[in-house]
N, C-alpha and C positions, 0 to 999 in steps of 0.2 A: 600193771597187768598183773591178775594173779589167777592160781587153779583154783577152780570151783568144786567142789565136792561132786557136783553134778555132772561135770565134764565125763568123770570114769565111766559114767551109763549112757553115753550118747553111742548107739549104733543104727545103723540103717535097717530099712529105709526110714527116711527123716519126714516128718509132717510137721507143718507150722503153721498156726492159727493164732489171731490175737484179737483183743477186746471183746471176750466173751462177757465181761461185766457181769458176773454172777451177782446176785441180791440187788442189784439196781431195779430202781421199781419200772423202769422202761426196758430192761433186758428180756430179751424173748427165751432164754435158756432157764428153765424152771428147776431142772435138774441137771447135774453133770453126766448122768447115763445118755441123756437125749444125745450127746457126742459121741458116744461110743461106735456107732458105725463109721465116722471119720477116722478110727484107729485101729480099725482092723486091719492087719497085715503089715503096720509099721512097727518098727524097731525104738524108734525114738520119738515123742511128740513134744514139740516146743510150743509153750504158750507165750506169746510174743508181747506180754504186758498187758496191763488192764484186765487181767484174766478173773479177778474177784474183786469186790469194794471195801476196801481198806478205810472207807470213810465212813462205814456203817456203826461205829463208836465200839468196835469189838477190839482195836488194836492191834498189836501184832502177834497175839495170841489167836485170835478171830480170825485172820486174815492166813495164818499157817494150817488152821484147822479147816478152813474153804479149801484151799490149796490141798489139802491132802485127800479131799474127796474126788477130787481131779487125778490125783496120783491113783487111787483106787480103780479108778474109771479105768485109767490107762492099762494098769495092770490087769486087770479083767479080759482084755484085750491082747497081753502079751506084749505090752509096749512100757517104757519107762517114760516118765514127764519131766521134762526141763521147764524152767519157769524164766523168763526174763521180766525183770520190774518195768512197770509202768507209772504213769503220774498218780493212777488212781491205788495203785499197790505197790509203792516204792520198797517196802520190807519184805516182799513175796520172796525174793532172793537177792544175794550179791551181785548178780549178773546183770549188766545192762547193754551187754553187745557180745554177740557171737562172730566168729569168723569160721568159715569152711573152705575147703577145696583150695588150700593155700592161699587165703584171703581173697579170692575170686568171688565169694558169697559172703555179705555181712548181713546179719539179722540184729534190729533195734527198734525198741517201741515207736520211735519218732518224736520223742515228748523233747528231745533234744535239738531238732532242728529250729526249734522257736524260743526266741528271748522270752516271751511270756509263759511258756509251755504250754498251758491250758489256755488257747488262744483266744476262743469264743465262749467260754465258760464265764455264770458270774463270778467265780474268783478270779477273773484274770488280774485285776486290780492288785489284787492281795499277792499273786503270784509274783508279779512284777515288783512289787513293793520289797518283797522277800528277797528277789534276784537282786535288788540294787543294796540290800542289807549286806548281801554276801561281799559285793564289791567295794562297798564303803569298810568293812571289817579288813580290808586288804587282801582276802583270800585269794581273789582271781582278777586281777584287771583286765589280763590277756588270758586265754585258755592257752596253754603250751601245747597241751596234746587231747585229743577225744577222751581218752581215760578222765582227765580231771574235768572236763564238761559234763561227761556222764556221772560222775561223782557228785559234783554241785548240785545239778538238777535232781538227782534223788535226795540230797540232803535238804534241799528247798522243799520239795512234795513231802518228805518225811515229817518235817518242822510244820507245816501248813498241816496235816491231817491230824497231828496231834492237838494242834490248836482247837481243830474243828470238830473233834471226837465227842459224840454225844449230841451234836445236834441233829436234828430230824432231816431227812432227804426230803427233796421236792417230791409232790407225788405227781402222777402222769401228765395231768392237763397241766398242772403249775410249769413242769418241766418243758414241756412243747410251747406253751407260751414264752417262757423266758427265751428261747432261741429266736424268736422273731421280735422281741423286744429289748431294748429300743431297736429302731430298724438299721442302725449301723451295724449291730450283732449280724444281722443278714450278710452284710456287705464284708464284714469281716470272715465270716465262715468262707464267703466265697472266695475271696483273695487268699485265705489261707490254702484252701484246695489248688488254685491257680499256682501257688508259689511252691507246694511240696516238693515236685519234681526237680525244680532247679535247687532248692534248699537240700536235697539228699543229695546232688551232684556234689555241693559244695562241700558237704561235711565227708563224702566218699573221696574227695580230693586233697582232705586231711591225713586219711589212711596211707600208711608207708606201702601197704599192698596194692592200693589203686584198684580197688574193686570193680567185676563188672557187673555185680547184680547186688540191690540192696533190697531186703524184705523187710517192710514196715507196717505199723499200722495208724494208730493215734486219731487220724483225721475222719476216721469212718468213711472215707470215700475210697471205694475199690477200683482198681485200675492198673494200668501198664503203662508205662511211659519210658522214652529213651531221650537220655541227656547227657552229651559230651563222652560217648561212649560206656554210659552206665545205664542199665536198665532199672527204673526203680518199679517195686511191686508193691502196692497198697492192698493189704488183704480185707479192708474194709471191717465190719463190725457185727456183732451180733445183738445189733439195736437197729430198729427202724430209722430211716424208709431203703436205706441205698444198697443192702446186701453184703455179702460176704464170700470170701473164697479161701483156698488151701493152698500152700506150696508144699511140692513135694521133691525131695533130693533123694533118687534111687539111681542104680545102674548107669552112672555118668551123665544124668541129666537133671534138668530142673524143668519142673512141671508147675503150672498154675492150673487148678483145677475151680470150678463153681461149687458152692454150697446150696443146695436145697432143702428143702424141707417136706419129708414126705414120711407117712404112716407113724406122726407123732416123733419123728427123730430127724436129726440132720444127716445128710449124706453126700456124697460125692456126686458130682454133675459133670458136666462135659469140660473137655480140655480147654483151655482159653490161650495157652502158648505152651511151647517147650523148647529147651535150648540145651545144648552141651555143655557140660560140666565137667571137666577132666575127674576131678576127685571131688567126693562128698563126705570126706573125714572132717572130724570139728579140729579146728588148729587152737582156738583160745576163747578164753572168756575173759570180759572187762566188766 
């Protein structure tokens, strides 16, 4: 656990989105300013992983330049941006997990829930091999803490992206064809969606604070589930076809809002759920 420079900037209301995938050929966000209506009235915006495409061959400098566009967009609305790293942008920050409200609320991208990290992508065999390399190197036979798990996953993703930098990204048609072929990949996607809530509960059980809420993304499947006293919230993604939501922490409450596209921008829609949370201050960054 360590203090990240972003931590000093966190103030409410806090809004959380994930999986913007800016500059991905299938991403539906063409420029960060399209998100500005979502940030109006926020004190802090948390981008919960896979905000930008570090895979695009630009390296760390490119991912930080892209993140800067989102920071500028947030500041134009009077908010500060905080970035949690994901498997597509592991170097966007040193933060892989946030805790709020005395540990009652955990925010993490969600890649740490799966041993293969990118469980349905074409790079899954490579990711699995990279993970096994870490184990063989004696770095982590058994993860003693969530911090260790997060650090290892980030290292695997960074190493794979460095190896792939400069390789062209798939086009839109080839991307969607790849999701359905071979057929076992479709089954793997469905299994991932079904397993996510329980995997979230397993990770939460390893937290000393025993959180009541886990906010994540990664699987691109928005929803709200209850498992063993934990409410798991997946905010979906800004890629087709399943939709996206936003989580807001404000005035002692946590709310999930639908995100809609109207008048060439993304805006807040109806409230899908709301719960009391005694405190919404940030506790720690991992």
